[in-house]
C-alpha positions in Angstrom: 86.2 -15.8 28.9 86.2 -16.2 25.2 84.8 -13.5 23.0 84.7 -14.3 19.4 86.1 -11.7 17.1 86.0 -13.4 13.8 85.3 -16.7 12.2 87.9 -19.5 12.2 89.4 -22.2 14.5 91.2 -21.1 17.6 93.3 -23.3 19.9 93.0 -22.4 23.5 95.4 -23.8 26.2 94.6 -24.3 29.9 97.7 -24.5 32.1 97.5 -25.5 35.8 100.3 -25.2 38.5 99.7 -27.1 41.7 100.9 -26.2 45.2 104.1 -28.1 44.5 104.8 -25.8 41.6 104.2 -28.7 39.3 102.7 -27.5 36.0 100.6 -29.2 33.3 98.4 -28.0 30.4 95.8 -29.1 27.9 94.2 -27.4 24.9 90.9 -27.2 23.0 89.9 -25.9 19.7 87.1 -23.2 19.4 85.6 -23.1 16.0 83.9 -19.7 15.3 81.2 -19.7 12.6 78.9 -17.0 11.3 75.6 -17.1 13.1 72.4 -18.0 11.1 70.4 -14.7 11.2 66.8 -14.8 12.4 64.2 -13.7 9.8 60.7 -13.0 11.1 59.2 -12.3 7.6 57.7 -9.2 6.2 55.8 -6.7 8.3 52.0 -6.9 7.7 48.7 -5.3 8.5 45.7 -7.1 9.9 42.2 -6.3 11.1 41.3 -6.3 14.8 38.6 -9.0 14.4 40.4 -11.7 12.4 41.1 -13.9 15.5 44.4 -15.6 16.5 47.1 -15.5 13.9 49.6 -18.4 13.7 52.8 -16.4 13.0 54.9 -19.5 12.3 52.4 -20.6 9.6 51.8 -17.2 8.2 55.4 -15.8 8.2 57.5 -19.0 7.8 60.3 -17.6 9.9 63.9 -18.8 9.5 65.6 -20.6 10.9 62.7 -22.7 12.2 62.4 -23.5 15.9 62.6 -20.0 17.2 60.1 -18.4 19.5 58.0 -15.2 19.4 57.8 -12.5 22.1 56.0 -9.2 22.4 52.6 -7.7 23.3 49.8 -9.7 21.9 51.8 -13.0 21.6 49.9 -15.9 23.1 50.9 -19.6 23.2 54.3 -18.8 21.9 53.5 -18.8 18.1 50.2 -16.8 17.9 49.4 -13.2 17.8 45.9 -11.9 18.9 44.8 -8.7 17.1 42.2 -8.2 19.8 44.9 -6.6 21.9 43.8 -3.4 20.2 44.4 -1.2 17.2 47.9 0.0 16.7 51.4 -1.1 15.6 53.1 -3.9 17.5 56.8 -5.0 17.4 57.1 -8.7 18.0 60.5 -10.4 18.2 61.4 -13.7 16.6 64.4 -15.3 18.5 66.3 -18.3 17.4 69.4 -20.0 18.8 71.3 -19.4 22.1 74.5 -18.1 23.5 76.7 -16.6 20.8 74.5 -18.1 18.1 71.3 -16.3 19.3 69.8 -13.9 16.8 66.6 -11.9 16.7 64.4 -10.2 14.1 61.6 -7.7 14.8 58.3 -7.9 12.9 56.0 -4.9 12.8 52.3 -5.9 12.9 49.8 -3.1 12.3 46.3 -3.8 13.7 43.6 -1.8 11.9 40.3 -1.0 13.6 37.0 -2.0 11.9 35.4 0.7 9.7 33.1 3.0 11.7 29.8 2.2 9.9 26.8 4.6 9.8 23.6 3.3 8.3 20.1 4.8 7.8 17.5 4.0 10.5 14.8 1.4 10.2 11.9 2.7 8.2 8.3 1.9 7.3 6.9 2.0 3.7 3.7 1.0 2.0 3.5 -1.9 -0.5 4.8 -0.8 -3.9 6.6 2.2 -2.4 10.4 2.5 -2.1 12.9 4.1 0.3 16.6 4.9 0.0 19.0 3.0 2.2 22.3 4.7 3.0 25.6 3.5 4.5 28.9 5.2 5.0 32.3 4.5 6.5 33.9 2.4 3.8 35.2 2.2 0.2 33.0 -0.7 -1.0 29.6 -1.9 0.0 27.7 -5.2 -0.3 24.0 -5.4 0.5 22.0 -8.6 1.1 19.5 -10.0 0.4 19.3 -8.6 -3.1 15.5 -8.9 -3.3 13.9 -5.4 -3.7 17.2 -3.5 -4.1 18.1 -1.4 -7.0 21.8 -2.2 -6.6 23.6 -4.3 -4.1 27.1 -2.7 -4.5 26.4 1.0 -3.9 26.2 2.9 -0.6 22.7 4.2 -1.3 20.4 1.7 -3.0 16.7 2.1 -3.4 14.7 -0.6 -1.6 11.2 -1.6 -2.5 10.6 -5.0 -0.9 7.3 -6.8 -1.2 7.3 -7.9 2.5 9.1 -6.7 5.6 12.8 -7.3 5.1 16.0 -6.9 7.1 18.9 -5.9 4.9 22.6 -6.4 5.9 25.3 -4.2 4.5 29.0 -5.4 4.5 31.3 -2.4 4.4 35.0 -2.7 3.5 37.5 0.2 4.2 40.7 1.1 2.5 42.6 -1.4 4.9 40.4 -4.2 3.8 38.7 -4.4 7.2 35.0 -5.2 7.2 32.1 -4.3 9.4 28.4 -5.1 9.0 25.1 -3.4 10.1 21.4 -4.2 9.5 18.4 -2.0 8.7 14.8 -3.2 8.6 12.3 -2.0 6.1 8.8 -2.7 7.4 6.2 -3.0 4.6 2.6 -2.2 5.4 -0.1 -3.7 3.1 -2.3 -1.4 1.0 -6.0 -1.1 2.1 -8.4 -3.2 0.2 -10.6 -0.7 -1.7 -13.9 -1.4 -3.3 -15.7 1.4 -5.3 -18.8 -0.7 -5.7 -20.7 -1.9 -8.8 -21.0 0.1 -12.0 -24.4 2.0 -12.1 -26.7 3.5 -14.7 -28.4 6.9 -14.0 -30.5 9.3 -16.0 -29.6 12.7 -17.2 -31.5 14.8 -14.7 -29.9 17.2 -12.1 -30.9 15.0 -9.2 -28.1 14.2 -6.7 -27.3 10.5 -6.3 -25.4 9.4 -3.3 -23.0 6.5 -4.2 -23.3 3.4 -2.0 -21.6 0.0 -1.7 -18.0 1.3 -1.5 -15.5 0.5 1.2 -13.7 1.0 3.5 -15.4 3.8 5.3 -13.5 3.8 8.6 -9.9 3.7 9.9 -8.7 6.2 7.4 -10.0 8.7 4.8 -11.7 8.1 1.5 -12.2 10.6 -1.3 -14.1 10.4 -4.6 -12.8 12.1 -7.7 -14.1 12.4 -11.2 -16.6 14.5 -13.2 -19.8 15.6 -11.5 -18.9 13.8 -8.2 -18.2 15.4 -4.8 -15.4 14.2 -2.5 -18.1 12.7 -0.3 -19.5 10.6 -3.1 -22.5 12.6 -4.4 -22.9 12.4 -8.1 -25.1 14.8 -10.0 -25.6 14.1 -13.7 -24.9 16.9 -16.2 -25.0 15.1 -19.5 -25.2 11.7 -21.1 -22.2 9.4 -21.4 -19.9 7.1 -19.4 -18.0 8.6 -16.5 -15.2 6.8 -14.6 -15.2 7.8 -10.9 -12.3 6.9 -8.6 -12.6 6.1 -4.9 -9.2 6.6 -3.1 -8.7 5.5 0.5 -5.7 6.4 2.7 -5.4 4.2 5.9 -4.0 5.1 9.3 -0.5 4.0 8.1 -0.8 6.5 5.2 -1.0 3.7 2.7 -3.2 4.5 -0.2 -5.2 2.4 -2.7 -8.0 3.1 -5.1 -10.8 1.5 -7.1 -13.0 2.8 -9.9 -16.6 2.4 -11.1 -18.3 3.5 -14.3 -21.5 5.7 -14.2 -23.4 5.4 -17.4 -25.8 8.4 -17.8 -28.7 8.0 -20.2 -31.7 10.2 -21.1 -34.7 9.4 -18.9 -37.9 7.9 -20.4 -40.6 10.7 -19.9 -43.7 9.6 -18.1 -46.9 10.0 -20.2 -50.2 9.8 -18.3 -52.4 10.1 -21.4 -54.9 12.7 -22.4 -56.9 14.7 -19.9 -60.5 13.8 -19.7 -64.0 14.7 -18.2 -66.2 12.3 -16.5 -69.4 12.4 -14.5 -69.6 12.2 -10.8 -71.8 9.1 -10.8 -69.8 6.9 -13.3 -68.2 4.8 -10.6 -64.6 3.8 -10.1 -62.3 4.4 -13.1 -59.3 2.1 -13.8 -56.8 4.7 -14.9 -54.2 2.2 -16.2 -56.7 0.5 -18.4 -58.3 3.8 -19.6 -55.1 5.8 -20.2 -52.5 3.2 -21.1 -49.7 5.3 -19.5 -46.1 4.9 -20.6 -43.7 3.5 -19.5 -45.8 0.9 -17.7 -45.3 0.1 -14.1 -45.6 3.6 -12.7 -47.8 4.7 -9.8 -50.8 7.1 -9.6 -51.3 9.7 -6.9 -53.6 12.5 -6.1 -57.1 13.2 -4.6 -59.5 10.4 -5.4 -56.8 8.0 -6.4 -56.5 4.5 -4.8 -53.8 2.4 -6.4 -54.6 2.5 -10.1 -58.2 3.8 -9.8 -59.9 7.1 -9.6 -63.3 7.6 -7.9 -65.3 10.6 -9.3 -67.3 10.4 -6.1 -64.6 12.5 -4.7 -66.8 15.4 -5.9 -67.3 17.7 -8.9 -64.3 19.7 -9.8 -60.9 19.4 -11.5 -58.2 17.0 -10.2 -54.5 17.0 -11.0 -53.5 13.3 -11.0 -49.8 12.5 -11.2 -48.3 9.4 -12.9 -44.8 8.7 -11.6 -42.4 6.1 -13.1 -38.8 5.2 -12.3 -36.7 6.3 -9.3 -33.7 8.3 -8.4 -32.3 10.2 -11.3 -34.6 8.3 -13.7 -37.8 9.4 -11.9 -40.2 11.3 -14.2 -43.8 12.5 -13.7 -46.7 13.5 -15.9 -49.9 15.2 -14.7 -53.3 14.2 -15.9 -56.3 16.6 -15.4 -59.6 14.9 -14.7 -62.7 17.0 -14.6 -65.6 15.6 -12.7 -68.9 17.1 -13.8 -71.9 17.2 -11.5 -75.3 15.7 -12.6 -77.6 18.2 -14.5 -80.2 20.0 -12.3 -83.4 18.6 -13.8 -86.8 20.4 -13.7 -89.8 18.4 -14.8 -93.5 19.2 -15.1 -95.6 17.9 -12.2 -97.7 14.8 -12.3 -101.0 15.2 -14.1 -104.4 13.6 -14.3 -106.3 13.3 -17.6 -109.3 11.5 -19.0 -109.0 8.7 -21.4 -108.3 9.8 -25.0 -107.2 13.2 -23.7 -103.5 14.4 -23.7 -101.3 16.6 -21.6 -97.9 18.1 -22.3 -94.9 16.9 -20.3 -91.9 19.3 -19.9 -88.3 18.9 -18.7 -85.4 21.3 -18.5 -81.8 21.4 -17.4 -80.1 19.6 -20.2 -79.2 19.7 -23.8 -80.7 16.4 -24.8 -83.6 14.4 -23.5 -84.7 10.8 -23.7 -88.2 9.7 -22.5 -89.3 6.2 -21.7 -91.3 4.2 -22.1 -92.3 5.5 -25.5 -96.0 4.3 -25.2 -98.4 7.3 -25.5 -95.6 9.8 -26.3 -95.6 12.0 -29.3 -91.7 12.0 -29.3 -89.2 10.4 -27.0 
């Protein structure tokens, strides 16, 4: 048994004596050299999810041709970090016999960062929400559309459509983890306040119409002289902007406006009051009175369309001329006095002789007209 104790050349002799006591010998030379030390390379850290690591390619161990052993070693030259987080000592062995040397490599397997991210959320178009992530030292968000900053842990997100964002988190060990959050974007309701309108300056309530939507949410009117339910009551001339705001079932809100122009109304004028007699027949009020503005309507006892019939009876009649509608409606009252026929008393029939005369008498009036004039002293 030869046990090297130093470098050099050593002659060793083998002597053999047989059963006849005959002796013979031979020798050999043992050359002892310094062994070539195994070098597994520098210790390193890695992340648990990087996949198989080719230690020979990564570490360039010397001398070449050795083999690797230890927990996590697969296929002789690869290390699998999936063995779990922790520190692993793997051994690089080269040579054999007295020339066998080993070197130990420490591999630290780091876990992925524990990533916490804000939950999925719902916003309305044009609104924003803050996304948050934690668990690392640097952050990268994608896609960048709608984000205030892609490299912070808490960007503001205001996408125009439903978007799923991915955040890549890197910890102090350089290990990365990802998570996703979806921002659902609900559209705004389509709101129509209706057409601009013109009203007259009278304290008459006008209910607004033509606006939408009316269902699946809540709509409110705001502005001068308008109620939340959309009833506008003029209080002065001018132009007034009214806003209809609608909030749908998703709490998304939109609005539209209309302009109410308030003008002074045109007063109705039925013309001057007049008297008439009960027997004059039907009177065309429009032709007789020339009311303004034109196009109005007449109403009252004895009225049919635009005519008045004194045959309704002697007395005084309040006839109303109405023009316009809504807040621009105005009225004027015309007084028509219908006089009865005079109560006439006349002398009775008389008989006279030729060339004689008789006196005729009549009463009940203020003027008289006799006819024919033949034979009368005065008509």
